[in-house]
N, C-alpha and C positions, 0 to 999 in steps of 0.2 A: 391641714390633714393631720389628724391625731396619730400618735404613735402607739402601737400595740405590740407588746412583747410576743404575742402569739402569732403574729404574721410572719410569713415565710422569710421575709427579708431580715428578720431577727433570728428566728429559730434555726434556720437551715445553714446559716453562714459558718464556714469553717473558722477555726482559730489560726491566724496566719502571723508568722513573724515572732511568736512568743514561745517556741518550743523549749529553748534553753531556760527561760524563766520558770516555766512549769516544772521542769526536772529539778532545778536548783531549789525551788521553794518547797516542793513535795519532800525533798530530802531534809530540809530544815524543819519541816513540820512534824516529820515522823521520827526524828531523833531527839530524845530528851522530852522533858515536860515543863510546863509553866512558861512557855515561850511562844513565839509566833512571828507573824509577818504582817506588816501594815503596807498595803498597796496605796500609793498616793499618786494622784494625777488629776488633770483638768477634766471637766465634763466631756463625755463622749469618746475618750481615748481607749476605752475597752477594759476598765478596771473590773467591772462586774463580769464580763465575759471571761476574762483571764481568771478571776477568782473561781468561777464556775468550773472551768477546765481543771484547775488545781484540786478543787474538792472532789471532782469526778475521779481524778487520778488517785487521790487518797482513798476513796472508797474501793477502787480496784485493788489497791494495796492492802485492803482488809481493815482500814480504819473505820470507826464509828463517826459519821459526819452529821452534824446538825447545822442547818442553814437558817440564818436569821436575816430578814430584810427590815431595816429600820426606816421609818418614814416620818415626815413632819407631823402627819395627822395623829400618830400614836405617841408622840414625844411626851405628852402630858399625862399619859395613861400608864400607871405602874405596871411593869412587866408586859406592856402591850406588844412588844416585838417578839416575845417568846411564849405568849399565852397558848398558841396552837401546839407548840412543841412540848409543853409541860402542863398538860391538863390536870385539874384537880389540885392546884397548889395549895399548900396549907395557909390558912389565914394567919397563923401565929408566925410572925417574922423571925422569932428566936430559933425555931426549928426548920426554917425554910432552907437554909443553906445545907443542913445535914440531910434533909429529904432529897433535895436535888442531887447532891453528891452521891447518895446511895442509889438513886435511880440510874444515874449515868454509869456508875461503876458496874451495876448489875447488867445493864444493857450492853455495855462494852465487852464484858466477859474477857478482860485482859487485853483488849485491843486498844491502841491509841485513840483518844477522843479529840476530834477537831471540830471547833465551832467556827463557822464562816459567818461573818457579819458584813452585809452590804450597807454602805452609807452609815458607818458607825457614829458619825457626828449627830445622827438623829436618835440615838438610843436614849430612852428615858433614864432617869436617875436610878431607879430601882434595878433595872437591867444592868446598868453600868456597875453598880455595887456588887451584884451577884456574880457577874463575869470577872470582876476584879478579884473576888474571894476565890473563885475557881482557878484562876490563873496563879494566884499567890500560893495556893496549896498544891499546885502541880496536877490538878485533876484533868485539865484540858490544855490544849494549845489553841491558839486563835489565829485566824486569817481574816483580816478586816480591810475594807476599802474606805477611802475618804478623799474628798476633794482637797486640793492643795490649799484652798482658802479656808478650810475648816479644820486644819490640822491642830489648832489650839482649842477646839471645842472641849467642854468639860469631860464628856464621856470618853473622848479619845485620849485626853491627858491621863484619865484614870487608868485606862487599859495600858498605856505605855509605862505608867508608874508601877503597875502591878507585875509586869513581866518583861522579859527581854524581847521586845517587839522590834525586829529588824525592819527598818524603813526601806521599801523598794519603790523607787519612782517609776511610774509607768508612762513612758513618753508616747507621743503619736507614732504611728507606723512609719517606717522608712518607705521611700517611694516604691521600690520593687515589691515590698510586702503589700502596700495599698493596692497596687495594680493587680497583684495576684489575687487579692481578696475580691476586687471588682470583677475580674475575669471569672472567678469561681461562682460569684453570685449571679452574674448576668450572662457571661459568654465573652468571647474575644472582642476587645475594643481596639479601634485604630489608634495610632499614636497621638493624634490630636485630641481624641476623647480622653485618653490616658492623661495627657498633659493638663487638659482642662480640669478634670476631676482632682488631680494632684494640686493644682494651683488654688482651687476653690476650697478643698478640704484640708490641705496641709497635713494629711495623714490621720485625720480624725475619723475613725470607723463609723461613729454615729452620723456624722455629717454625710459621709459617703453613702450610707444606707438610705438616708432620706433623700439625698440628691438623685440616686438611681430610681427610687420609687416615684418621686415627683417628676423626674425627667421623663419617665415612661408615660406617666399620666398626661403631662403637658405636650407630649410629642417631641420634646427636645432631644430625646434619645430615639434613634431609629436604627433598624437592622437591615443591612443589604448584603446578600451573599454570605450570611453567617457572621458578619462583622458589624459590631455596634459603633455608631458614630454619634457624636454630640454636635448638632448642627448649629449651635450658637456659641459665641465666644464666652458668654457669661451665663450666670444663672438667672438672668432677667426673666420675669414672668412666673417663676416658681414661687409657691407659697412657703415662705420661710419663717413666718411669725411663730408658729408652734415650735419649730426647731430652736429658734433663738430664745424663745421664752424658757425652754428647758434648760438652757445653758447660762443665760445672763440675767434672767428675771425681768422685772418691770423697770422701765426707764422713766425718770422724771422728764418734764418738758425741757429743762435746761440741759440735762444729760443727753437727750435725744438730739437737740440742736448742736451740741458740741461734737457728738459723733458724726452728725451730718457734715460739718465743716471738714472733718478728717476724711470722711467717705468720698467727698468730691475732690479733695485736694491732696491726698496723701502722696508722698510724705510732706506734711505741712510744716514749714520751718517753725522751730520752737518759739522764737520771738513773736511771729505773727499769730501763732496759736494762743500765746499768752494775751495778745491784744483782743482776741475774739472771745475767749472763754474765761469765766471767773476762776480764780485759783482754786477755790474749794471744790468746784465741779470737776476740774481737771484732776485733782487729787483723788476724788471718789472714783472716777473712771479708771485711773491707773491702779488703785487698790483693788478694784474689781476685775483687774486684768482685761479690760475692754480696750485699752489703748496701751501703747508702749513707746518709749523714747529710743529711737535708733540713731546711732552716731554720737559724736561728742563735739563740743565747741561750736564754731559757726555752722558746721555741717549737721548739727543735731536736728532731727525732725520727728514729728509725731505720726505714728502709723496705728492702724487698727490691729488689735491682737490676732484677729482672724479675718480672712477675706470675706467669709459669709456674713460677718457683721455689717460690712459695707453693702453687700447685696440687699440685706434685709432693710437697712436704713434707707437706702435709695429707693427701694420698692415701696416704702411707706411714706415717702416725702411727696406732698402735693405739689402741683405746678407752681402755685403762688409762693409756697415756702421755699421751693427749689430756687426760684428766681431771686428771692431775698438772700438766700444762702450764697448764691453765686455773686450777687452784687457786693455783699460783705467781703467775699474773698478777693474780688477785683480791687476793692478799696484798700485792703491791707497788703495785697501781694504786688500790685502794679508798681509801686515806687521801688520795690526791691528786686524786680525781675531784671535779670541781666542775660541769662542764657536763652538760646533758641527754643528750648523745650518750654521754659517759663513763659516766653512771649506767645508761643503757640497755645498754651493752656489759657492764658488770659484772653486772647482773641476768642477762643471757643466759649469761655464763660460769658464774655460780653455779648456774644451772639445769642446764647441760650437765655440770658437774662433780659434780652430786649434792649440792650444799650447800643449806642452808635459805635461803629467801627470803621476806620478809614479803609477804603478799597485796597490801598497798597499793603496795609497790615493783613487784610483778609487774603490777598494773593500770596503773600510770603508765608503765612501760616498754612494755607492749603497746599502749597508746594512742599513745605517741610513735612506735613502729614503724609502726603502721597509718597515721597521718597523714603519715608521710614515705615511704610507698610500700613499706615492708618487710613485705609481707603474710605471707611465710613465717615470719619471726621473730615477728611479731605472733600468728600462729596457734600456734606452739610455746609462747609465753608464756601465751596465753589458755587453752590446755588445762590449764595448771597452776594457774589461779586457781580457788579453791573457791567453791561457792555460785552463786546466780543471777547475781551480777555477772560471774562467769567465763563463764557460758552466754551472757549478753548480749554480752560482749566477743567471744566466739567467733562468735556470729551475725553481728556487724558485719564481722568479718574474712572470714567465708565469703561474705558478699554481695560484698565487694570482690574476692574470688578467682573469683567466678562459680559457686560450688557451691550452686546455688539450692535444691535439695531438702533438703540437710543444713542450710543456713541457715534454711529455713522451720521445721524442727523445733526448732532452737536458739532462734529468735526467739519461737516459740509458747510454749516453756517459760519464756523470760525474761519475756514479757508476763504469764504466769500467776503467776510467783513473785517478781518484783521488788517490794520493799516500797514504793518511792517512786513516786507516781502519775505524776510527770512522766517518769520513766524508763520506766514502763509505756507511756505515750503514745508515746514515741520508739520503743520496741520495736514497737508496733502500726504506726506510720508506716513504719518500715523494712521490716517484714514485708509490709505492703501493697505497697510499691514492689517488693519481691522477687517477690511473687505476680504483679504486673503485668509487670515487665520480664523477670524470670528464668523464672518458671513459665508466664507468658503466660495468666493467668486474670484479666482485668480486672474481671469481675463479682464474683469472689471477693474481690478487693482492695477494691472498693467496699463489699461486705457487711461485711468486717472493719472498715473505718473507721466505718461506721454503728454497728456493735456497740460499738466503742470509745467513740464519742461518748455512747452511752447509759450505758456502764458507768463512765466516768471523770468526775471533777468538771470543771466548766467551766474552771477555771484551768489544767488540763493540756491541754485540747483544741487550743490554738493549735499544739502540736507536730504535730498531724495535718494542718495546712493544706498543708504542702509535698507530702505524698503526694496529696492531693486535687488540687493544682495540676498535678502531673505527669500524672495520669490525664486531667485535663481537656485538657491540651495535646496529648497524644499519642493520645487516644481520643475526642476531642470537637472541639476547635478553636473558632474564632469568638470573639465578644466575651466569652462566658462563661468561656473559658479565660483570656483576658487579665485578667478581673476576679478569677478564682481566684488567678492568679499575683500580682496586686497585693495581695490579702489576705494571702497568705503572706509577701510582702516587707515588709508593715507589721508583722508579728509573726514575724520569722524564727526558725527553730528553734535551740535551744541546742546541739544535737548537731552537731559539725563535719561529720560524714558527711552528714547531712541538709542542712546548709547548702550543701555542695558540689553537691548535686542541684538546689537552687533556682537556682544562679547562671546556668545557660544558658537558663532558661525565658523570661525577658523578651526577650532578643535573638532567641531562636528564634521567638517569636510576632510580634515586630516585623518581622523579615525576611519571614516567610511571610505576614504580614498586609498587606504592601504598604508598609511603612515602613523599608526598608533604610537610607535616608539618615539617618534618626533614630537607628537602631541604630549605624551607623558613627560618627555624631557623639558618641554617648554612650560608645562605646569610646574615641574620641580624647580625650574630656574626663576619662575615668576614672570616669564615672558607672556604667559597666558594667565593673567590675574583673574580672580573670582570677583565679579561685580558685587557691589553692596546691595543693589536692588534686584530682586528676583534672581538670586544666584543659582537656583536649582538646575537650570538648563546647562549652565557651564559646568557645574559640579557633576551632573550626570555624564557629561562628555569626558570628564576626568576619570570617573570610574570606568566608563566604557573603554577608554584608552588603556588603562591598566589591565582590564580583562583581556583585551585583544593582544596584549603583550604576554599573556600567560602568567601575570603576577597576581594570582588569585587571592592569596592571603592579604596582600597590600590593598587590593581592590575592595575586599570585604571590610577591612578596617576603615578605609576612607569612606566607603558608602555609609557605614553605620555612624561615623562622625558627622557626615553631612546630613544624614537623616535626623539626628538629634538637633542639629542647628535649625533644620526646617520646622521641626515640631515647636521649638522655642519661638521661631519667627511667626508661626501660626498660619502659614499659607497652605491651604488644602492641596492645591496643584503641586506645590513643591514637595509636600509630604508624599503625595501619590507617586510622583516621578522617582523619588529616591527610594521609596518602599519597593517599587518595581525593580530598581537596580540591585537592592539587597536580595530580592528574590532571584535575580539572575545569578548573583554570586552563589547563593545556596544551590540553585539548580545545577550550575556547573560542577559543584561538588558531588552531585548525585542525590542531593537532599530535595527531591522533587516535591514532596508533600509540603515541606517548609517553604519552598519557592512559591507554590500555589497559595499558601497562606498569606505571604507578603503581597502577592499580586491581588488577592481578594481585598486586602486593605487598600491597595492603590485604587482599585475600582470603587471602593466604598467612599473614599474621600474626594473623588473627582466625579464629574457629571457631564452632561451634554454642553454645559457652558465652558468647560475646560478647552483650552486651545487644542485644535484637532491633532497637531503632531504629538502632543503629550498623550491625549486620550487614545489615539490610534495605536501608539506604541504599547500602552498599558493593555489594551485589548489584544494586541498581537501576542504579548507575553502570556496573557490569560489563556489564549488559544493554544499556545506552545506547550505550557505546562499541563493544561487539561488533556492534550493529546498524549503526553507522556503517561498520564495517569489513566488513560483510556476512558476519560469522561468526554465521549465524542459529541454528545449533544451540547454540552457547555462550550466546547471548542467551536462547533459550527455556529452557535449563537453569537459568540464574540466576533467571529469572522464576518458574519452577516452585518453586524453593527459597524465594523470597520468599512465595509463596502459602501454602506449607506452614508457614511460620514465624509469620506474623502472625496475631494474634487478630482475629476479625471486628470491623470498625469502626475498626481502627487507622488513624491518620493517617501512620504511618511508611512506608507503601508508595507515597507520591505519586510519587517518582522512578521506581519500577518501573512504575507506571501509564503515565507519559509514555513510558518506554522501550518499553512494549508497543505504543503507537501508532507510534513511530518504526520499530519492527521491522516492523510491517505496511506502512508506507510504503516502507521500503528493500527489502522483499521483493516489491514490486510490487502490494500490495493497498491502493491509494490510497483507494478508496471506503470500505473498512472503517476505514482509518486516520482519514479525515476524520470519519466518524460517531463513532468513539471519542473523538476530540479535542473535538468539540462537546459530547459527554456529560461529558467530564472538565472542560471549562471551566465548564459549568453547575454541576457538583457542587462544584468548587473555590470558585466565587463564592458558592454557597449556604452554604458553611462559612467564608467570610471569608478564604480562602487566596488572596489576590490574586496573589502571586508565581507560584504554580504555575498559576493561571488564565491569567496573561499568557504563561507559557511554552507552555501548550497552544495559546493563540490565535496566538502567534508561529509555531509549527510549522504550524498550520492555514493561516495566511496565506501560508506558503511553498508549501504543497501545493495550496491552492485559493484563489488570490488573488481578491478581490472586494470590493465596497463594504460588504457586511454584516459580514464579519470585520474589515474595516478600522475600521468605526464602533465595533464592540465593543471591539477592542483599544485604540482611542483613548479610549473611555469608561473602561476599567479603568485605563489609564495616568494619566488625570486624577485618579483616586482615590488614586494612589500618589505617593510623593515621589521616585521613582527616575527619573533621566534616561535610563537604559537602556530603560525601558519606553516612554518617549516616542520614542526612536530606533526601537524595534520598530514603533511606530505609523506613523512616517514611512516606514519601509521597506515596511510593508504597503500604504500608500497608493500608493507608487511602483509596487509590483508590480501592484496592482489597475488602475492607470491605464496600465500598460505604457509609462511615460515613459522613453524611452531616455536622455535627457540627465540626468534626475534620478537614474535608476538608476546611471549612470556616476559621477555626483557622490557618491552614497551609497557606491558601491564604494570610492572613494578615502577617504571618511570612515571606513568600517569598517576599512580597512587601517590608517589612522593611529591608530585606537583599539586596534589589535592583533587584531581579529577577522578573520583572514585568510580563513577558510572562507566567512564571509558576504560578504567582499569579492569572492571568486572567484564566488560564486553571483550576486551583484548584477551583476558584470561580464558574466556569461553571459546574464542576463536583458536587460541593456542591448543586447548584441549581437543577441539574438533580436528585441527590439523594433525595433531599427534596420532589420533585414532585413525585418520585417513591414511597415514603413512604406516600403519600397522603396529604402532607402538602403544603401550598401555598408558591411558590417560592418568595423570597424577595430580591434577589441579582442582579436583572436585571440592576439596575442603576450602581451598582459597576462593573459589567461585562462590561457595555458600557464604563464607565470611564477608566477602565484598558485597554480596547481594543483601545481606542483613543491613549493611550500611547505606543501601539505596532503597529504602522502603517505598513500595508502590510502583516501582519501575522495573520492567524487563522488556528489552526491545523485541517486538513481535517478529522481526525478520530473523531472529535466532531461535532455534528450537529450545524448548525448556530443557535445562540440564537434567540428567538422570538423577533420580532421588538420592540424595546424599545423606547418609546417617551421620549426624554431626557428633563430634566428640563433646563430652561434657567438659566444663572448665577444669575439673580435677584430672580427667583422663588426659587432656592435652598437656596440663602441667607436668604430669608424671612422664609422658612421652618426651617432652622437651628436655627434662632432666636426664632421661635415659640416653638421649643422643649425645650428651656431654661426656659419657663414659662412666657415670656413677652406677654403682651396683644397686640392686634392689634394697639392700640393707642401708646403703648411704641415702637413697631417696626416702626410705621410711623415716630415718632419723631427721632428715632435712624437713620433711612435711609433718612430722609428729604423727605417723601412721604405723600400723603393723606391717611387717614384711608381706604377710598374706594379702592384705588390702592392696598393696602396691602391685603384687603379682596379678590380682584380679583386675585392677585398672588396666594394666598392660595387655592382658589377654583380651578384654573387651575391645580395647583400641585396635589390636591386631585384626580382630574379626570385622570391625567396622571399616577399617582401611584396606582390608584385603591383602595383608602382608603377613610374613611368618617370623621375622626376626628384627632385632633392633637396627641392624645396618640399613634396613629399608625405610626407617622412619624419616630421616632427613629429606629423602626424595618425596615421599607422599605428603609430608607436612610443609613442603616448599621452604625448607630451612637451608640457608647457604652454609 
């Protein structure tokens, strides 16, 4: 796909991450004469875009700006680069400089003259001489761009010799700036898409622009719910030849083959690279910055200078050439391979090259790939393992990939054919989990486990405990589930995949059972470790435990750290689950719009293949925040999908059930909402799910304050170890008693803890309670300030506050100083204002706040 400067992906993009450089360079160009700046950088980093922004700024500052673009095609044509700017040049070279100087001085009319030169290395000799004379005589200042590899071109050397050209290296964009640029060009991207674009482009704006364009054309980029996702891990299938040709030029056959070795094996150890590639070829590639040496000594290895070079080379490598490349790599690498990673790569190369591989090596490599998250490689290897062991390995991989139906067939075959009874028990346990989580047939899963217990000897049956514990936790609950998990923990499964499933069950049950503080303590002590394989479920439980303890700041920091880990790990389900948890943290702060944004990302990176407890919770969160924002159709659609997804009796829909009650409340159906909340609280308590019971009672206490709900939430809070639940009980009591003073106090406490929406709600209740008692309300300004911090949300069960005329920033500043005892003259001196201006600010503030004197200000401004 050719590149066109006129297309919107070029012309409409903002300049990101270069603001300081623009300001500094404009200052240097407009002070003094006979000097300038040389922008140096690799192809695609944005030298031309930066230069254009600088020249635009110079024009806005009143400079005369001339723009020159030098190209290879005009390099042999005298004055070819400036012919359009200086028509009718004299043929007599003796008078040429004087004529150009006079024209420029006349046109500038005393203004600074800036000449911008893009790709200065392509200037023809005549242009270089002319610009050199203009620089030497102080007529112009110069802003030039040049590739790092062309810094010693004759034209560039001449310009640097003629004037004081400060060299400014233009690096690739930092990651936040690259993501900001992508978001500005396309729209919000999910975390996986951001990570993929960063890893592929390494901050090169040209590469980013072309990847976005080609990704949309190829369908690799797709949008769901306003969030863009990159549905492949790499740029495979994109046409990169044009892009690479722009930056690296033409490769010889030997150079292409050398790059192919590195593309398939980087980091390729330096000694092995030397055995594969002639020294002269290696030197040319390094000089052209196509490869680089990473590390020193025995650890030194050869890498490509940019990931896209590897994508392009692999995309242009034929099957026969690829097989030959891989055979060569096996020949030189196999004798030196010592680590697990090296052996796994060599097994993969041997398979892809059509070489023989021992079944034991295949099995070991497939296991390593699976446990390290490389399910695509694990599947390729598993399909080449003969016999029931290969079928068993394939079934495990397919479960990890979410291909439930094919996994069920493979696991059924493995259970029937594996000779070892312990392996058969593991196959039965994993098949039961797949039936429950993937195919959503809990009764079939229980029947399978019962049959396996009858068919297998007692010594193999402990392998079944983890599947029984999972079904008990997500389809039963209560003390029986906790006992089942404890039994599985006492005899943990030998299979690492099954062990990963066991890890989140205890914290999940502790948090939901009303012991989040215990769960948080066990995470802190290491008694609840985070598993290496698919850690996100356990990490989400950790965040949930902190949230349910009221440790909002800590929960947010932990969730963001886990989210970054998930993005780096590259698991969409993990990213989705942790994005949802970040959304919950933001929502608890009253940042409902931000919570909804994170939840949209969670929906975008997951799909119907995602394990139903994960997807159901994400949909429940989507309904919850949509209800807050009064996006009722979105909330109803999310709840409908949850109902269709969950098997009857599942405990994974608790979030959605609570969201349904909130939807009723926010849409004006308070009676129905209250009825549903009482039913949910009773059901949750009957099943031992104290956390969700408290959540239901907390919402009910806000909708229908009264002594009954207060007593019940207090009783449940005393059964739990969470301080948050005790705070909920205190709030319920203040609401029931309509105690204005206590409600105002709790409003400040909620705010201090980070719960701004609850602070806003408590302040409004305090205002209403004060008015009901015949006192003048004084919290209008506070309510308005808190509401600004909760954009998009106001509880519909509360009347809208009376319109409050807000103080300006300066009016509030003057009022706050006045409460400290300063005179108007003192305030004027402090703020560098006139005394009359201070008096005017105070008078307007008095009118807005409905007061007459300074002594009233602390009360109406809520100042202690």
